[in-house]
C-alpha positions as CSV (number, residue, x, y, z in Angstrom):
1,X,-20.7,14.4,-77.9
2,X,-23.5,16.9,-78.2
3,X,-22.8,20.6,-77.6
4,X,-25.2,23.5,-76.9
5,X,-26.4,25.0,-80.2
6,X,-26.5,28.7,-80.9
7,X,-28.7,29.5,-84.0
8,X,-29.7,33.1,-83.5
9,X,-27.7,36.3,-83.5
10,X,-30.1,37.4,-80.7
11,X,-28.6,34.8,-78.4
12,X,-27.1,36.5,-75.3
13,X,-23.7,34.8,-75.5
14,X,-23.4,35.7,-79.2
15,X,-24.2,39.3,-78.4
16,X,-21.6,39.3,-75.7
17,X,-19.0,37.9,-78.1
18,X,-19.8,40.6,-80.6
19,X,-19.2,43.2,-77.9
20,X,-15.8,41.7,-77.1
21,X,-14.9,42.1,-80.8
22,X,-15.7,45.8,-80.9
23,X,-12.9,48.1,-81.7
24,X,-11.8,51.1,-79.7
25,X,-13.0,52.0,-76.2
26,X,-16.3,50.1,-76.7
27,X,-14.5,46.8,-77.1
28,X,-12.0,47.5,-74.3
29,X,-14.8,48.4,-71.9
30,X,-16.6,45.1,-72.7
31,X,-13.4,43.0,-72.3
32,X,-12.6,44.6,-68.9
33,X,-16.2,44.3,-67.7
34,X,-16.3,40.6,-68.6
35,X,-12.7,40.0,-67.8
36,X,-12.5,38.1,-71.0
37,X,-11.0,38.3,-74.5
38,X,-12.0,36.5,-77.7
39,X,-9.5,34.2,-79.4
40,X,-10.2,33.7,-83.1
41,X,-8.7,31.0,-85.3
42,X,-7.0,27.6,-84.8
43,X,-3.5,28.9,-84.0
44,X,-4.6,31.0,-81.0
45,X,-6.9,28.2,-79.7
46,X,-4.0,25.7,-80.1
47,X,-1.8,28.1,-78.1
48,X,-4.1,28.0,-75.1
49,X,-5.1,24.3,-75.3
50,X,-4.9,22.9,-71.8
51,X,-5.0,26.3,-70.1
52,X,-7.9,26.6,-67.6
53,X,-8.2,30.3,-68.6
54,X,-9.8,29.1,-71.9
55,X,-13.2,28.3,-70.4
56,X,-15.4,28.5,-73.5
57,X,-15.0,27.1,-77.0
58,X,-17.1,28.0,-80.0
59,X,-17.2,25.9,-83.2
60,X,-19.8,24.6,-85.7
61,X,-20.7,21.3,-87.4
62,X,-18.4,22.3,-90.3
63,X,-15.7,23.2,-87.9
64,X,-15.8,19.8,-86.1
65,X,-15.3,18.1,-89.4
66,X,-11.9,19.8,-89.6
67,X,-9.4,17.3,-88.0
68,X,-7.2,20.2,-86.6
69,X,-10.1,21.9,-85.0
70,X,-11.7,18.7,-83.7
71,X,-8.3,17.7,-82.2
72,X,-7.9,21.0,-80.4
73,X,-11.5,20.9,-79.0
74,X,-11.3,17.4,-77.6
75,X,-7.7,17.8,-76.4
76,X,-8.7,20.8,-74.4
77,X,-11.8,19.1,-73.1
78,X,-9.7,16.1,-71.9
79,X,-7.4,18.4,-69.9
80,X,-10.1,20.9,-68.9
81,X,-13.4,19.0,-68.7
82,X,-15.3,21.9,-67.2
83,X,-14.9,23.9,-70.5
84,X,-18.2,24.9,-72.1
85,X,-18.5,24.2,-75.9
86,X,-21.1,25.8,-78.1
87,X,-21.9,24.9,-81.6
88,X,-22.8,27.9,-83.7
89,X,-25.0,27.7,-86.8
90,X,-22.6,28.0,-89.8
91,X,-24.4,31.1,-91.0
92,X,-23.4,33.0,-87.8
93,X,-19.7,32.7,-88.5
94,X,-20.0,35.3,-91.3
95,X,-21.2,37.7,-88.6
96,X,-18.7,36.5,-86.0
97,X,-15.5,36.9,-88.0
98,X,-14.3,39.5,-90.5
99,X,-11.7,37.1,-91.9
100,X,-12.4,35.6,-95.3
101,X,-12.9,31.8,-95.0
102,X,-12.3,32.0,-91.3
103,X,-11.9,28.6,-89.6
104,X,-14.9,27.8,-87.4
105,X,-13.2,27.9,-84.1
106,X,-13.0,30.6,-81.4
107,X,-12.8,30.8,-77.6
108,X,-13.4,33.0,-74.6
109,X,-10.3,33.5,-72.5
110,X,-10.1,34.9,-69.0
111,X,-7.9,37.9,-68.9
112,X,-4.7,37.6,-66.8
113,X,-4.4,39.3,-63.4
114,X,-1.6,41.6,-64.7
115,X,-4.1,43.3,-67.0
116,X,-6.8,43.6,-64.3
117,X,-4.4,44.9,-61.6
118,X,-4.7,48.7,-61.2
119,X,-1.4,50.4,-62.1
120,X,-1.4,52.4,-58.8
121,X,-1.3,49.2,-56.8
122,X,2.0,48.2,-58.4
123,X,4.8,50.0,-56.5
124,X,7.8,48.5,-58.5
125,X,8.3,46.5,-61.6
126,X,11.9,45.2,-61.7
127,X,13.9,43.6,-64.5
128,X,13.6,44.1,-68.2
129,X,10.5,46.0,-69.4
130,X,9.2,47.1,-72.8
131,X,7.2,50.3,-72.8
132,X,4.8,51.1,-75.7
133,X,4.0,54.8,-75.9
134,X,0.8,55.6,-77.8
135,X,1.4,53.0,-80.6
136,X,-2.1,52.9,-82.1
137,X,-1.7,50.5,-85.0
138,X,-2.9,47.0,-83.8
139,X,-0.7,45.2,-86.3
140,X,2.4,46.9,-85.1
141,X,1.5,46.3,-81.4
142,X,0.9,42.6,-82.1
143,X,4.2,42.2,-84.0
144,X,6.1,44.0,-81.1
145,X,4.5,41.6,-78.6
146,X,5.7,38.6,-80.7
147,X,9.2,40.0,-80.8
148,X,9.1,40.7,-77.0
149,X,8.3,37.1,-76.4
150,X,11.0,35.9,-78.7
151,X,13.7,38.0,-77.0
152,X,12.6,37.3,-73.4
153,X,11.2,40.8,-72.7
154,X,8.3,39.3,-70.9
155,X,7.1,42.4,-69.1
156,X,5.3,44.8,-71.5
157,X,3.5,48.1,-70.5
158,X,1.1,49.8,-72.9
159,X,0.6,53.4,-72.0
160,X,-2.8,55.1,-72.3
161,X,-3.3,55.8,-76.0
162,X,-2.0,52.5,-77.3
163,X,-4.0,49.9,-79.2
164,X,-5.7,47.6,-76.7
165,X,-3.5,44.6,-76.1
166,X,-6.3,42.0,-76.0
167,X,-8.2,43.3,-79.0
168,X,-8.9,40.8,-81.8
169,X,-6.4,42.4,-84.2
170,X,-3.6,42.6,-81.7
171,X,-4.2,39.0,-80.6
172,X,-4.0,37.8,-84.3
173,X,-0.9,39.8,-85.0
174,X,0.7,38.5,-81.7
175,X,0.3,34.9,-82.9
176,X,0.1,33.5,-79.4
177,X,2.8,35.7,-77.8
178,X,0.3,36.9,-75.2
179,X,0.5,33.6,-73.3
180,X,4.2,34.1,-72.7
181,X,4.0,37.7,-71.5
182,X,3.0,39.7,-68.4
183,X,1.0,42.5,-70.0
184,X,0.1,45.8,-68.3
185,X,-2.2,48.3,-69.9
186,X,-3.6,51.8,-69.4
187,X,-0.6,53.2,-67.4
188,X,0.3,56.9,-67.3
189,X,3.8,58.2,-67.9
190,X,4.1,59.1,-64.2
191,X,3.1,55.6,-63.1
192,X,5.8,54.1,-65.4
193,X,8.4,56.5,-64.0
194,X,7.5,55.7,-60.5
195,X,7.4,51.9,-60.9
196,X,10.3,51.1,-63.3
197,X,13.6,50.3,-61.6
198,X,15.6,49.6,-64.8
199,X,17.4,52.3,-66.9
200,X,15.1,53.8,-69.6
201,X,16.4,53.7,-73.1
202,X,14.3,55.5,-75.7
203,X,14.6,54.6,-79.4
204,X,14.7,58.0,-81.2
205,X,15.9,59.1,-84.6
206,X,18.0,62.1,-83.5
207,X,19.9,60.6,-80.5
208,X,23.7,61.0,-80.5
209,X,24.5,57.6,-79.3
210,X,23.7,54.7,-81.6
211,X,22.4,51.2,-80.6
212,X,25.5,49.3,-81.8
213,X,27.8,51.3,-79.5
214,X,26.0,50.1,-76.4
215,X,27.6,47.3,-74.4
216,X,27.6,47.7,-70.6
217,X,24.1,49.2,-70.5
218,X,22.5,46.2,-72.2
219,X,24.1,43.8,-69.8
220,X,21.9,45.2,-67.0
221,X,18.1,45.3,-66.8
222,X,16.7,47.7,-69.4
223,X,13.4,49.4,-70.0
224,X,13.1,50.0,-73.7
225,X,10.6,52.8,-74.7
226,X,9.1,52.7,-78.2
227,X,6.9,55.5,-79.4
228,X,4.5,55.9,-82.3
229,X,5.9,57.0,-85.6
230,X,3.7,60.0,-85.7
231,X,3.9,61.4,-82.2
232,X,7.2,59.8,-81.0
233,X,8.0,59.4,-77.4
234,X,6.4,61.6,-74.7
235,X,8.6,64.5,-73.5
236,X,8.4,63.5,-69.9
237,X,9.6,60.0,-70.7
238,X,12.4,61.3,-72.9
239,X,13.5,63.6,-70.1
240,X,14.2,60.6,-67.9
241,X,15.5,58.3,-70.6
242,X,18.7,57.9,-72.5
243,X,18.1,58.5,-76.2
244,X,19.4,55.8,-78.6
245,X,19.4,55.9,-82.4
246,X,19.4,53.1,-84.9
247,X,21.9,53.8,-87.7
248,X,20.1,53.8,-91.1
249,X,20.8,55.2,-94.5
250,X,20.3,59.0,-94.4
251,X,18.0,58.8,-97.4
252,X,15.5,56.9,-95.3
253,X,13.6,59.1,-92.8
254,X,12.7,56.5,-90.2
255,X,11.8,52.8,-89.5
256,X,8.5,51.2,-88.8
257,X,8.2,51.0,-85.0
258,X,7.8,47.2,-84.9
259,X,11.0,47.0,-87.0
260,X,12.8,49.4,-84.6
261,X,11.6,47.4,-81.6
262,X,12.9,44.1,-83.1
263,X,16.3,45.6,-83.8
264,X,16.7,47.0,-80.3
265,X,15.4,43.9,-78.5
266,X,17.4,41.4,-80.6
267,X,20.6,43.6,-80.2
268,X,20.0,43.4,-76.4
269,X,19.8,39.6,-76.6
270,X,22.9,39.4,-78.9
271,X,25.0,41.5,-76.5
272,X,24.0,39.4,-73.5
273,X,24.8,36.2,-75.3
274,X,28.2,37.3,-76.4
């Protein structure tokens, strides 16, 4: 099967892809404008094989010689025959990916409706929710999303100031968790307080009640709030939430936020199972 060839960095599609990769507000603006995110690497592509939202695949002659990549491309085409496949000149992959020896496979994915829905149009969000308050490290955000998927906390809200959920770095750290989650982004504190129906529990270092003393609360829908290690949780969210601490050795000042989130979410799951 012959695929369309892209051999120049001046190609319009290649330029569009580079914009989707941009960090910060520039990349976020491009992703929202195009309603697309870039999936990089074989694992992410395999996660979305068969999903119609994956409408464009990018590979190379070298990539198609890799059995794993070739299988993913043709398996997706068999299920979604309308998918467009482009073959990039191998030299362009060094410009496309900042990963060393990156596999020659990527894709353009349509963003989910949850991300594109304006927060003000959502009156209520019931059930368990995970709220990320200004967590700026992409690796931490991606790891938290992976934990959320593993523990069944499928609704995640990223407040304004968080790393962008569909950026390349967060996607890589999430390892495919995005497909299992309903992700909301760019919410204000007030929008969260207005829409969330579950009790808010805020993971803080100085709260009097500790996580392992909770029982009844965790049996009901919970909205866990995780803040950045530097700024912590916003005062207006803390005012409406119940503070919960994680017992740690007093010689240790604090935990990494992704570690704290994993402890809280898995403890919630443990209590419910017991």
